[in-house]
PyMOL Python script that loads the backbone (N, CA, C, O; Angstrom):
from pymol import cmd

cmd.read_pdbstr("""\
ATOM      1  N   UNK A   1      74.769 179.165  44.678  1.00  0.00           N
ATOM      2  CA  UNK A   1      74.741 177.893  43.971  1.00  0.00           C
ATOM      3  C   UNK A   1      73.315 177.498  43.585  1.00  0.00           C
ATOM      4  O   UNK A   1      73.088 176.395  43.088  1.00  0.00           O
ATOM      5  N   UNK A   2      72.371 178.385  43.810  1.00  0.00           N
ATOM      6  CA  UNK A   2      71.020 178.143  43.353  1.00  0.00           C
ATOM      7  C   UNK A   2      70.166 177.326  44.299  1.00  0.00           C
ATOM      8  O   UNK A   2      69.178 176.733  43.866  1.00  0.00           O
ATOM      9  N   UNK A   3      70.510 177.274  45.578  1.00  0.00           N
ATOM     10  CA  UNK A   3      69.685 176.568  46.548  1.00  0.00           C
ATOM     11  C   UNK A   3      69.848 177.207  47.918  1.00  0.00           C
ATOM     12  O   UNK A   3      70.800 177.945  48.171  1.00  0.00           O
ATOM     13  N   UNK A   4      68.899 176.908  48.793  1.00  0.00           N
ATOM     14  CA  UNK A   4      68.948 177.355  50.183  1.00  0.00           C
ATOM     15  C   UNK A   4      68.859 176.132  51.080  1.00  0.00           C
ATOM     16  O   UNK A   4      68.141 175.179  50.777  1.00  0.00           O
ATOM     17  N   UNK A   5      69.586 176.165  52.178  1.00  0.00           N
ATOM     18  CA  UNK A   5      69.488 175.107  53.170  1.00  0.00           C
ATOM     19  C   UNK A   5      69.875 175.688  54.525  1.00  0.00           C
ATOM     20  O   UNK A   5      70.574 176.699  54.590  1.00  0.00           O
ATOM     21  N   UNK A   6      69.429 175.059  55.597  1.00  0.00           N
ATOM     22  CA  UNK A   6      69.832 175.530  56.927  1.00  0.00           C
ATOM     23  C   UNK A   6      71.344 175.358  57.103  1.00  0.00           C
ATOM     24  O   UNK A   6      71.927 174.382  56.631  1.00  0.00           O
ATOM     25  N   UNK A   7      71.959 176.312  57.782  1.00  0.00           N
ATOM     26  CA  UNK A   7      73.393 176.266  58.043  1.00  0.00           C
ATOM     27  C   UNK A   7      73.659 176.227  59.527  1.00  0.00           C
ATOM     28  O   UNK A   7      72.886 176.751  60.329  1.00  0.00           O
ATOM     29  N   UNK A   8      74.771 175.594  59.886  1.00  0.00           N
ATOM     30  CA  UNK A   8      75.244 175.556  61.267  1.00  0.00           C
ATOM     31  C   UNK A   8      76.661 176.092  61.299  1.00  0.00           C
ATOM     32  O   UNK A   8      77.469 175.779  60.426  1.00  0.00           O
ATOM     33  N   UNK A   9      76.966 176.905  62.309  1.00  0.00           N
ATOM     34  CA  UNK A   9      78.346 177.340  62.497  1.00  0.00           C
ATOM     35  C   UNK A   9      79.170 176.116  62.885  1.00  0.00           C
ATOM     36  O   UNK A   9      78.801 175.393  63.811  1.00  0.00           O
ATOM     37  N   UNK A  10      80.277 175.876  62.191  1.00  0.00           N
ATOM     38  CA  UNK A  10      81.115 174.710  62.464  1.00  0.00           C
ATOM     39  C   UNK A  10      82.350 175.098  63.270  1.00  0.00           C
ATOM     40  O   UNK A  10      82.633 174.487  64.301  1.00  0.00           O
ATOM     41  N   UNK A  11      83.086 176.106  62.810  1.00  0.00           N
ATOM     42  CA  UNK A  11      84.297 176.537  63.507  1.00  0.00           C
ATOM     43  C   UNK A  11      84.776 177.848  62.907  1.00  0.00           C
ATOM     44  O   UNK A  11      84.286 178.284  61.865  1.00  0.00           O
ATOM     45  N   UNK A  12      85.735 178.468  63.574  1.00  0.00           N
ATOM     46  CA  UNK A  12      86.396 179.691  63.113  1.00  0.00           C
ATOM     47  C   UNK A  12      87.898 179.441  63.121  1.00  0.00           C
ATOM     48  O   UNK A  12      88.388 178.574  63.845  1.00  0.00           O
ATOM     49  N   UNK A  13      88.617 180.201  62.318  1.00  0.00           N
ATOM     50  CA  UNK A  13      90.076 180.158  62.392  1.00  0.00           C
ATOM     51  C   UNK A  13      90.647 181.451  61.826  1.00  0.00           C
ATOM     52  O   UNK A  13      90.007 182.142  61.033  1.00  0.00           O
ATOM     53  N   UNK A  14      91.851 181.754  62.245  1.00  0.00           N
ATOM     54  CA  UNK A  14      92.579 182.913  61.743  1.00  0.00           C
ATOM     55  C   UNK A  14      93.799 182.403  60.994  1.00  0.00           C
ATOM     56  O   UNK A  14      94.456 181.456  61.424  1.00  0.00           O
ATOM     57  N   UNK A  15      94.089 183.038  59.879  1.00  0.00           N
ATOM     58  CA  UNK A  15      95.307 182.673  59.162  1.00  0.00           C
ATOM     59  C   UNK A  15      95.931 183.916  58.554  1.00  0.00           C
ATOM     60  O   UNK A  15      95.283 184.947  58.373  1.00  0.00           O
ATOM     61  N   UNK A  16      97.201 183.781  58.247  1.00  0.00           N
ATOM     62  CA  UNK A  16      97.952 184.849  57.582  1.00  0.00           C
ATOM     63  C   UNK A  16      98.805 184.199  56.513  1.00  0.00           C
ATOM     64  O   UNK A  16      99.524 183.238  56.788  1.00  0.00           O
ATOM     65  N   UNK A  17      98.731 184.718  55.290  1.00  0.00           N
ATOM     66  CA  UNK A  17      99.520 184.175  54.183  1.00  0.00           C
ATOM     67  C   UNK A  17     100.130 185.324  53.401  1.00  0.00           C
ATOM     68  O   UNK A  17      99.444 186.284  53.051  1.00  0.00           O
ATOM     69  N   UNK A  18     101.424 185.219  53.130  1.00  0.00           N
ATOM     70  CA  UNK A  18     102.135 186.191  52.302  1.00  0.00           C
ATOM     71  C   UNK A  18     102.372 185.563  50.935  1.00  0.00           C
ATOM     72  O   UNK A  18     102.744 184.393  50.835  1.00  0.00           O
ATOM     73  N   UNK A  19     102.155 186.349  49.883  1.00  0.00           N
ATOM     74  CA  UNK A  19     102.250 185.840  48.525  1.00  0.00           C
ATOM     75  C   UNK A  19     103.444 186.453  47.795  1.00  0.00           C
ATOM     76  O   UNK A  19     103.955 187.504  48.184  1.00  0.00           O
ATOM     77  N   UNK A  20     103.875 185.780  46.735  1.00  0.00           N
ATOM     78  CA  UNK A  20     105.029 186.225  45.960  1.00  0.00           C
ATOM     79  C   UNK A  20     104.838 187.618  45.355  1.00  0.00           C
ATOM     80  O   UNK A  20     105.817 188.318  45.095  1.00  0.00           O
ATOM     81  N   UNK A  21     103.595 188.020  45.131  1.00  0.00           N
ATOM     82  CA  UNK A  21     103.329 189.327  44.526  1.00  0.00           C
ATOM     83  C   UNK A  21     103.302 190.461  45.555  1.00  0.00           C
ATOM     84  O   UNK A  21     102.982 191.600  45.216  1.00  0.00           O
ATOM     85  N   UNK A  22     103.639 190.149  46.813  1.00  0.00           N
ATOM     86  CA  UNK A  22     103.687 191.164  47.859  1.00  0.00           C
ATOM     87  C   UNK A  22     102.389 191.349  48.622  1.00  0.00           C
ATOM     88  O   UNK A  22     102.361 192.069  49.620  1.00  0.00           O
ATOM     89  N   UNK A  23     101.317 190.716  48.178  1.00  0.00           N
ATOM     90  CA  UNK A  23     100.049 190.823  48.886  1.00  0.00           C
ATOM     91  C   UNK A  23     100.045 189.917  50.111  1.00  0.00           C
ATOM     92  O   UNK A  23     100.752 188.911  50.166  1.00  0.00           O
ATOM     93  N   UNK A  24      99.237 190.297  51.085  1.00  0.00           N
ATOM     94  CA  UNK A  24      99.103 189.531  52.322  1.00  0.00           C
ATOM     95  C   UNK A  24      97.626 189.344  52.622  1.00  0.00           C
ATOM     96  O   UNK A  24      96.849 190.295  52.540  1.00  0.00           O
ATOM     97  N   UNK A  25      97.239 188.140  52.963  1.00  0.00           N
ATOM     98  CA  UNK A  25      95.902 187.871  53.489  1.00  0.00           C
ATOM     99  C   UNK A  25      96.054 187.613  54.980  1.00  0.00           C
ATOM    100  O   UNK A  25      96.888 186.809  55.395  1.00  0.00           O
ATOM    101  N   UNK A  26      95.262 188.285  55.768  1.00  0.00           N
ATOM    102  CA  UNK A  26      95.234 188.051  57.214  1.00  0.00           C
ATOM    103  C   UNK A  26      93.762 188.098  57.595  1.00  0.00           C
ATOM    104  O   UNK A  26      93.179 189.177  57.705  1.00  0.00           O
ATOM    105  N   UNK A  27      93.166 186.938  57.794  1.00  0.00           N
ATOM    106  CA  UNK A  27      91.719 186.848  57.921  1.00  0.00           C
ATOM    107  C   UNK A  27      91.281 186.038  59.135  1.00  0.00           C
ATOM    108  O   UNK A  27      91.986 185.149  59.613  1.00  0.00           O
ATOM    109  N   UNK A  28      90.107 186.377  59.605  1.00  0.00           N
ATOM    110  CA  UNK A  28      89.390 185.577  60.593  1.00  0.00           C
ATOM    111  C   UNK A  28      88.221 184.971  59.842  1.00  0.00           C
ATOM    112  O   UNK A  28      87.297 185.687  59.453  1.00  0.00           O
ATOM    113  N   UNK A  29      88.247 183.669  59.632  1.00  0.00           N
ATOM    114  CA  UNK A  29      87.244 182.993  58.808  1.00  0.00           C
ATOM    115  C   UNK A  29      86.229 182.239  59.661  1.00  0.00           C
ATOM    116  O   UNK A  29      86.572 181.612  60.663  1.00  0.00           O
ATOM    117  N   UNK A  30      84.986 182.316  59.240  1.00  0.00           N
ATOM    118  CA  UNK A  30      83.884 181.580  59.858  1.00  0.00           C
ATOM    119  C   UNK A  30      83.467 180.495  58.871  1.00  0.00           C
ATOM    120  O   UNK A  30      83.241 180.783  57.696  1.00  0.00           O
ATOM    121  N   UNK A  31      83.366 179.274  59.325  1.00  0.00           N
ATOM    122  CA  UNK A  31      82.968 178.170  58.460  1.00  0.00           C
ATOM    123  C   UNK A  31      81.606 177.662  58.908  1.00  0.00           C
ATOM    124  O   UNK A  31      81.398 177.326  60.074  1.00  0.00           O
ATOM    125  N   UNK A  32      80.684 177.614  57.952  1.00  0.00           N
ATOM    126  CA  UNK A  32      79.329 177.114  58.177  1.00  0.00           C
ATOM    127  C   UNK A  32      79.125 175.889  57.302  1.00  0.00           C
ATOM    128  O   UNK A  32      79.690 175.801  56.212  1.00  0.00           O
ATOM    129  N   UNK A  33      78.330 174.951  57.767  1.00  0.00           N
ATOM    130  CA  UNK A  33      78.038 173.754  56.985  1.00  0.00           C
ATOM    131  C   UNK A  33      76.529 173.575  56.854  1.00  0.00           C
ATOM    132  O   UNK A  33      75.751 174.000  57.708  1.00  0.00           O
ATOM    133  N   UNK A  34      76.149 172.940  55.768  1.00  0.00           N
ATOM    134  CA  UNK A  34      74.754 172.626  55.517  1.00  0.00           C
ATOM    135  C   UNK A  34      74.684 171.404  54.629  1.00  0.00           C
ATOM    136  O   UNK A  34      75.692 170.952  54.086  1.00  0.00           O
ATOM    137  N   UNK A  35      73.498 170.883  54.490  1.00  0.00           N
ATOM    138  CA  UNK A  35      73.313 169.687  53.667  1.00  0.00           C
ATOM    139  C   UNK A  35      72.235 169.968  52.632  1.00  0.00           C
ATOM    140  O   UNK A  35      71.172 170.501  52.950  1.00  0.00           O
ATOM    141  N   UNK A  36      72.527 169.601  51.385  1.00  0.00           N
ATOM    142  CA  UNK A  36      71.583 169.789  50.287  1.00  0.00           C
ATOM    143  C   UNK A  36      71.625 168.558  49.408  1.00  0.00           C
ATOM    144  O   UNK A  36      72.705 168.088  49.052  1.00  0.00           O
ATOM    145  N   UNK A  37      70.466 168.029  49.052  1.00  0.00           N
ATOM    146  CA  UNK A  37      70.421 166.831  48.222  1.00  0.00           C
ATOM    147  C   UNK A  37      69.643 167.056  46.934  1.00  0.00           C
ATOM    148  O   UNK A  37      69.277 166.099  46.252  1.00  0.00           O
ATOM    149  N   UNK A  38      69.391 168.313  46.599  1.00  0.00           N
ATOM    150  CA  UNK A  38      68.659 168.615  45.375  1.00  0.00           C
ATOM    151  C   UNK A  38      69.589 169.030  44.247  1.00  0.00           C
ATOM    152  O   UNK A  38      70.799 168.808  44.296  1.00  0.00           O
ATOM    153  N   UNK A  39      68.995 169.633  43.237  1.00  0.00           N
ATOM    154  CA  UNK A  39      69.744 170.088  42.077  1.00  0.00           C
ATOM    155  C   UNK A  39      70.541 171.355  42.419  1.00  0.00           C
ATOM    156  O   UNK A  39      70.094 172.191  43.204  1.00  0.00           O
ATOM    157  N   UNK A  40      71.716 171.478  41.819  1.00  0.00           N
ATOM    158  CA  UNK A  40      72.551 172.661  41.972  1.00  0.00           C
ATOM    159  C   UNK A  40      72.439 173.458  40.672  1.00  0.00           C
ATOM    160  O   UNK A  40      72.728 172.942  39.593  1.00  0.00           O
ATOM    161  N   UNK A  41      72.018 174.721  40.786  1.00  0.00           N
ATOM    162  CA  UNK A  41      71.853 175.564  39.599  1.00  0.00           C
ATOM    163  C   UNK A  41      72.475 176.939  39.863  1.00  0.00           C
ATOM    164  O   UNK A  41      71.761 177.907  40.124  1.00  0.00           O
ATOM    165  N   UNK A  42      73.801 177.018  39.794  1.00  0.00           N
ATOM    166  CA  UNK A  42      74.463 178.281  40.114  1.00  0.00           C
ATOM    167  C   UNK A  42      74.164 179.381  39.097  1.00  0.00           C
ATOM    168  O   UNK A  42      73.882 179.113  37.928  1.00  0.00           O
ATOM    169  N   UNK A  43      74.232 180.613  39.570  1.00  0.00           N
ATOM    170  CA  UNK A  43      74.088 181.774  38.712  1.00  0.00           C
ATOM    171  C   UNK A  43      75.372 181.901  37.891  1.00  0.00           C
ATOM    172  O   UNK A  43      76.449 182.063  38.465  1.00  0.00           O
ATOM    173  N   UNK A  44      75.282 181.831  36.555  1.00  0.00           N
ATOM    174  CA  UNK A  44      76.497 181.875  35.725  1.00  0.00           C
ATOM    175  C   UNK A  44      77.245 183.208  35.818  1.00  0.00           C
ATOM    176  O   UNK A  44      78.412 183.284  35.434  1.00  0.00           O
ATOM    177  N   UNK A  45      76.595 184.254  36.320  1.00  0.00           N
ATOM    178  CA  UNK A  45      77.287 185.529  36.512  1.00  0.00           C
ATOM    179  C   UNK A  45      78.155 185.511  37.773  1.00  0.00           C
ATOM    180  O   UNK A  45      79.015 186.374  37.950  1.00  0.00           O
ATOM    181  N   UNK A  46      77.928 184.531  38.643  1.00  0.00           N
ATOM    182  CA  UNK A  46      78.669 184.449  39.901  1.00  0.00           C
ATOM    183  C   UNK A  46      79.587 183.234  39.990  1.00  0.00           C
ATOM    184  O   UNK A  46      80.559 183.251  40.745  1.00  0.00           O
ATOM    185  N   UNK A  47      79.293 182.183  39.230  1.00  0.00           N
ATOM    186  CA  UNK A  47      80.033 180.918  39.343  1.00  0.00           C
ATOM    187  C   UNK A  47      80.491 180.490  37.958  1.00  0.00           C
ATOM    188  O   UNK A  47      79.680 180.298  37.052  1.00  0.00           O
ATOM    189  N   UNK A  48      81.811 180.342  37.805  1.00  0.00           N
ATOM    190  CA  UNK A  48      82.363 179.907  36.528  1.00  0.00           C
ATOM    191  C   UNK A  48      82.251 178.411  36.320  1.00  0.00           C
ATOM    192  O   UNK A  48      81.992 177.951  35.208  1.00  0.00           O
ATOM    193  N   UNK A  49      82.445 177.648  37.391  1.00  0.00           N
ATOM    194  CA  UNK A  49      82.317 176.200  37.308  1.00  0.00           C
ATOM    195  C   UNK A  49      82.244 175.637  38.724  1.00  0.00           C
ATOM    196  O   UNK A  49      82.551 176.328  39.696  1.00  0.00           O
ATOM    197  N   UNK A  50      81.843 174.401  38.825  1.00  0.00           N
ATOM    198  CA  UNK A  50      81.813 173.689  40.095  1.00  0.00           C
ATOM    199  C   UNK A  50      81.899 172.206  39.802  1.00  0.00           C
ATOM    200  O   UNK A  50      81.707 171.768  38.668  1.00  0.00           O
ATOM    201  N   UNK A  51      82.189 171.439  40.844  1.00  0.00           N
ATOM    202  CA  UNK A  51      82.197 169.983  40.693  1.00  0.00           C
ATOM    203  C   UNK A  51      81.941 169.347  42.048  1.00  0.00           C
ATOM    204  O   UNK A  51      82.233 169.938  43.088  1.00  0.00           O
ATOM    205  N   UNK A  52      81.405 168.160  42.031  1.00  0.00           N
ATOM    206  CA  UNK A  52      81.243 167.363  43.235  1.00  0.00           C
ATOM    207  C   UNK A  52      82.441 166.444  43.299  1.00  0.00           C
ATOM    208  O   UNK A  52      82.762 165.767  42.322  1.00  0.00           O
ATOM    209  N   UNK A  53      83.110 166.415  44.447  1.00  0.00           N
ATOM    210  CA  UNK A  53      84.298 165.594  44.587  1.00  0.00           C
ATOM    211  C   UNK A  53      84.338 165.032  46.010  1.00  0.00           C
ATOM    212  O   UNK A  53      84.003 165.734  46.964  1.00  0.00           O
ATOM    213  N   UNK A  54      84.736 163.803  46.149  1.00  0.00           N
ATOM    214  CA  UNK A  54      84.776 163.175  47.474  1.00  0.00           C
ATOM    215  C   UNK A  54      85.950 163.719  48.288  1.00  0.00           C
ATOM    216  O   UNK A  54      86.906 164.257  47.730  1.00  0.00           O
ATOM    217  N   UNK A  55      85.868 163.574  49.608  1.00  0.00           N
ATOM    218  CA  UNK A  55      86.969 163.990  50.466  1.00  0.00           C
ATOM    219  C   UNK A  55      88.249 163.222  50.137  1.00  0.00           C
ATOM    220  O   UNK A  55      89.344 163.783  50.181  1.00  0.00           O
ATOM    221  N   UNK A  56      88.109 161.954  49.812  1.00  0.00           N
ATOM    222  CA  UNK A  56      89.282 161.151  49.439  1.00  0.00           C
ATOM    223  C   UNK A  56      89.970 161.741  48.215  1.00  0.00           C
ATOM    224  O   UNK A  56      91.195 161.855  48.175  1.00  0.00           O
ATOM    225  N   UNK A  57      89.175 162.114  47.219  1.00  0.00           N
ATOM    226  CA  UNK A  57      89.748 162.696  46.001  1.00  0.00           C
ATOM    227  C   UNK A  57      90.342 164.081  46.260  1.00  0.00           C
ATOM    228  O   UNK A  57      91.365 164.434  45.674  1.00  0.00           O
ATOM    229  N   UNK A  58      89.710 164.863  47.130  1.00  0.00           N
ATOM    230  CA  UNK A  58      90.276 166.174  47.468  1.00  0.00           C
ATOM    231  C   UNK A  58      91.626 165.999  48.162  1.00  0.00           C
ATOM    232  O   UNK A  58      92.590 166.690  47.831  1.00  0.00           O
ATOM    233  N   UNK A  59      91.696 165.080  49.121  1.00  0.00           N
ATOM    234  CA  UNK A  59      92.967 164.841  49.818  1.00  0.00           C
ATOM    235  C   UNK A  59      94.060 164.415  48.838  1.00  0.00           C
ATOM    236  O   UNK A  59      95.192 164.894  48.912  1.00  0.00           O
ATOM    237  N   UNK A  60      93.716 163.520  47.929  1.00  0.00           N
ATOM    238  CA  UNK A  60      94.695 163.044  46.934  1.00  0.00           C
ATOM    239  C   UNK A  60      95.152 164.200  46.046  1.00  0.00           C
ATOM    240  O   UNK A  60      96.347 164.376  45.809  1.00  0.00           O
ATOM    241  N   UNK A  61      94.194 164.984  45.558  1.00  0.00           N
ATOM    242  CA  UNK A  61      94.506 166.120  44.695  1.00  0.00           C
ATOM    243  C   UNK A  61      95.410 167.110  45.444  1.00  0.00           C
ATOM    244  O   UNK A  61      96.388 167.605  44.884  1.00  0.00           O
ATOM    245  N   UNK A  62      95.083 167.393  46.698  1.00  0.00           N
ATOM    246  CA  UNK A  62      95.860 168.345  47.478  1.00  0.00           C
ATOM    247  C   UNK A  62      97.290 167.830  47.712  1.00  0.00           C
ATOM    248  O   UNK A  62      98.238 168.616  47.714  1.00  0.00           O
ATOM    249  N   UNK A  63      97.443 166.527  47.908  1.00  0.00           N
ATOM    250  CA  UNK A  63      98.778 165.951  48.101  1.00  0.00           C
ATOM    251  C   UNK A  63      99.600 166.031  46.817  1.00  0.00           C
ATOM    252  O   UNK A  63     100.807 166.268  46.854  1.00  0.00           O
ATOM    253  N   UNK A  64      98.937 165.831  45.690  1.00  0.00           N
ATOM    254  CA  UNK A  64      99.639 165.830  44.400  1.00  0.00           C
ATOM    255  C   UNK A  64      99.902 167.228  43.863  1.00  0.00           C
ATOM    256  O   UNK A  64     100.926 167.462  43.220  1.00  0.00           O
ATOM    257  N   UNK A  65      98.986 168.164  44.120  1.00  0.00           N
ATOM    258  CA  UNK A  65      99.098 169.520  43.553  1.00  0.00           C
ATOM    259  C   UNK A  65      98.681 170.573  44.568  1.00  0.00           C
ATOM    260  O   UNK A  65      97.668 171.244  44.373  1.00  0.00           O
ATOM    261  N   UNK A  66      99.439 170.731  45.644  1.00  0.00           N
ATOM    262  CA  UNK A  66      99.044 171.673  46.691  1.00  0.00           C
ATOM    263  C   UNK A  66      98.913 173.114  46.198  1.00  0.00           C
ATOM    264  O   UNK A  66      98.181 173.909  46.788  1.00  0.00           O
ATOM    265  N   UNK A  67      99.612 173.445  45.134  1.00  0.00           N
ATOM    266  CA  UNK A  67      99.539 174.806  44.595  1.00  0.00           C
ATOM    267  C   UNK A  67      98.162 175.141  44.011  1.00  0.00           C
ATOM    268  O   UNK A  67      97.864 176.312  43.774  1.00  0.00           O
ATOM    269  N   UNK A  68      97.328 174.136  43.777  1.00  0.00           N
ATOM    270  CA  UNK A  68      95.973 174.362  43.260  1.00  0.00           C
ATOM    271  C   UNK A  68      95.016 174.881  44.337  1.00  0.00           C
ATOM    272  O   UNK A  68      93.897 175.286  44.022  1.00  0.00           O
ATOM    273  N   UNK A  69      95.440 174.872  45.595  1.00  0.00           N
ATOM    274  CA  UNK A  69      94.543 175.190  46.706  1.00  0.00           C
ATOM    275  C   UNK A  69      94.992 176.445  47.444  1.00  0.00           C
ATOM    276  O   UNK A  69      96.187 176.715  47.569  1.00  0.00           O
ATOM    277  N   UNK A  70      94.030 177.195  47.921  1.00  0.00           N
ATOM    278  CA  UNK A  70      94.318 178.414  48.670  1.00  0.00           C
ATOM    279  C   UNK A  70      94.839 178.070  50.058  1.00  0.00           C
ATOM    280  O   UNK A  70      94.568 176.986  50.576  1.00  0.00           O
ATOM    281  N   UNK A  71      95.589 178.995  50.664  1.00  0.00           N
ATOM    282  CA  UNK A  71      96.087 178.730  52.023  1.00  0.00           C
ATOM    283  C   UNK A  71      94.955 178.453  53.018  1.00  0.00           C
ATOM    284  O   UNK A  71      95.081 177.575  53.872  1.00  0.00           O
ATOM    285  N   UNK A  72      93.858 179.193  52.910  1.00  0.00           N
ATOM    286  CA  UNK A  72      92.774 178.992  53.882  1.00  0.00           C
ATOM    287  C   UNK A  72      92.129 177.619  53.702  1.00  0.00           C
ATOM    288  O   UNK A  72      91.718 177.005  54.686  1.00  0.00           O
ATOM    289  N   UNK A  73      92.032 177.127  52.472  1.00  0.00           N
ATOM    290  CA  UNK A  73      91.408 175.822  52.248  1.00  0.00           C
ATOM    291  C   UNK A  73      92.239 174.705  52.863  1.00  0.00           C
ATOM    292  O   UNK A  73      91.690 173.740  53.395  1.00  0.00           O
ATOM    293  N   UNK A  74      93.553 174.834  52.792  1.00  0.00           N
ATOM    294  CA  UNK A  74      94.445 173.829  53.367  1.00  0.00           C
ATOM    295  C   UNK A  74      94.286 173.754  54.885  1.00  0.00           C
ATOM    296  O   UNK A  74      94.467 172.691  55.479  1.00  0.00           O
ATOM    297  N   UNK A  75      93.952 174.869  55.502  1.00  0.00           N
ATOM    298  CA  UNK A  75      93.703 174.896  56.945  1.00  0.00           C
ATOM    299  C   UNK A  75      92.305 174.367  57.251  1.00  0.00           C
ATOM    300  O   UNK A  75      92.124 173.598  58.196  1.00  0.00           O
ATOM    301  N   UNK A  76      91.330 174.771  56.465  1.00  0.00           N
ATOM    302  CA  UNK A  76      89.931 174.448  56.745  1.00  0.00           C
ATOM    303  C   UNK A  76      89.584 172.982  56.500  1.00  0.00           C
ATOM    304  O   UNK A  76      88.800 172.409  57.257  1.00  0.00           O
ATOM    305  N   UNK A  77      90.138 172.368  55.476  1.00  0.00           N
ATOM    306  CA  UNK A  77      89.737 171.002  55.119  1.00  0.00           C
ATOM    307  C   UNK A  77      89.871 170.013  56.273  1.00  0.00           C
ATOM    308  O   UNK A  77      88.913 169.289  56.543  1.00  0.00           O
ATOM    309  N   UNK A  78      91.006 169.941  56.967  1.00  0.00           N
ATOM    310  CA  UNK A  78      91.087 168.990  58.080  1.00  0.00           C
ATOM    311  C   UNK A  78      90.070 169.286  59.185  1.00  0.00           C
ATOM    312  O   UNK A  78      89.568 168.370  59.835  1.00  0.00           O
ATOM    313  N   UNK A  79      89.775 170.560  59.389  1.00  0.00           N
ATOM    314  CA  UNK A  79      88.791 170.932  60.411  1.00  0.00           C
ATOM    315  C   UNK A  79      87.377 170.550  59.985  1.00  0.00           C
ATOM    316  O   UNK A  79      86.564 170.154  60.819  1.00  0.00           O
ATOM    317  N   UNK A  80      87.085 170.666  58.707  1.00  0.00           N
ATOM    318  CA  UNK A  80      85.782 170.229  58.190  1.00  0.00           C
ATOM    319  C   UNK A  80      85.641 168.720  58.375  1.00  0.00           C
ATOM    320  O   UNK A  80      84.586 168.233  58.783  1.00  0.00           O
ATOM    321  N   UNK A  81      86.700 167.992  58.076  1.00  0.00           N
ATOM    322  CA  UNK A  81      86.668 166.538  58.275  1.00  0.00           C
ATOM    323  C   UNK A  81      86.417 166.185  59.733  1.00  0.00           C
ATOM    324  O   UNK A  81      85.603 165.310  60.029  1.00  0.00           O
ATOM    325  N   UNK A  82      87.110 166.857  60.645  1.00  0.00           N
ATOM    326  CA  UNK A  82      86.895 166.615  62.073  1.00  0.00           C
ATOM    327  C   UNK A  82      85.465 166.924  62.473  1.00  0.00           C
ATOM    328  O   UNK A  82      84.861 166.191  63.256  1.00  0.00           O
ATOM    329  N   UNK A  83      84.927 168.002  61.939  1.00  0.00           N
ATOM    330  CA  UNK A  83      83.550 168.392  62.256  1.00  0.00           C
ATOM    331  C   UNK A  83      82.587 167.263  61.878  1.00  0.00           C
ATOM    332  O   UNK A  83      81.723 166.896  62.674  1.00  0.00           O
ATOM    333  N   UNK A  84      82.728 166.716  60.679  1.00  0.00           N
ATOM    334  CA  UNK A  84      81.802 165.672  60.232  1.00  0.00           C
ATOM    335  C   UNK A  84      82.045 164.347  60.954  1.00  0.00           C
ATOM    336  O   UNK A  84      81.115 163.549  61.077  1.00  0.00           O
ATOM    337  N   UNK A  85      83.242 164.091  61.427  1.00  0.00           N
ATOM    338  CA  UNK A  85      83.508 162.875  62.197  1.00  0.00           C
ATOM    339  C   UNK A  85      82.787 162.912  63.543  1.00  0.00           C
ATOM    340  O   UNK A  85      82.425 161.871  64.091  1.00  0.00           O
ATOM    341  N   UNK A  86      82.582 164.119  64.066  1.00  0.00           N
ATOM    342  CA  UNK A  86      81.904 164.259  65.362  1.00  0.00           C
ATOM    343  C   UNK A  86      80.388 164.078  65.248  1.00  0.00           C
ATOM    344  O   UNK A  86      79.722 163.855  66.259  1.00  0.00           O
ATOM    345  N   UNK A  87      79.841 164.169  64.053  1.00  0.00           N
ATOM    346  CA  UNK A  87      78.381 164.039  63.882  1.00  0.00           C
ATOM    347  C   UNK A  87      77.913 162.607  64.045  1.00  0.00           C
ATOM    348  O   UNK A  87      76.719 162.331  63.932  1.00  0.00           O
TER     349      UNK A  87
END
""", "prot")
cmd.dss("prot")
cmd.show_as("cartoon", "prot")
cmd.util.cbc("prot")
cmd.orient("prot")
């Protein structure tokens, strides 16, 4: 995303998702968090688009259109929220 910042390990989780096309994801995911308050300048060869969105708006979007989100994101989001509540 065109910036560097210190990261902290937040949590890990394992998930398994089967898709209509016959593919299966079975992953052990590590989630790291960091804070950046400068400009975001992603490499256009690596990032098609991005947006800043509040947690409230993400929750609303996910409730209205859950198909827009990956299985791992649906698991990770509540854990990310819990992580920041503990800070």
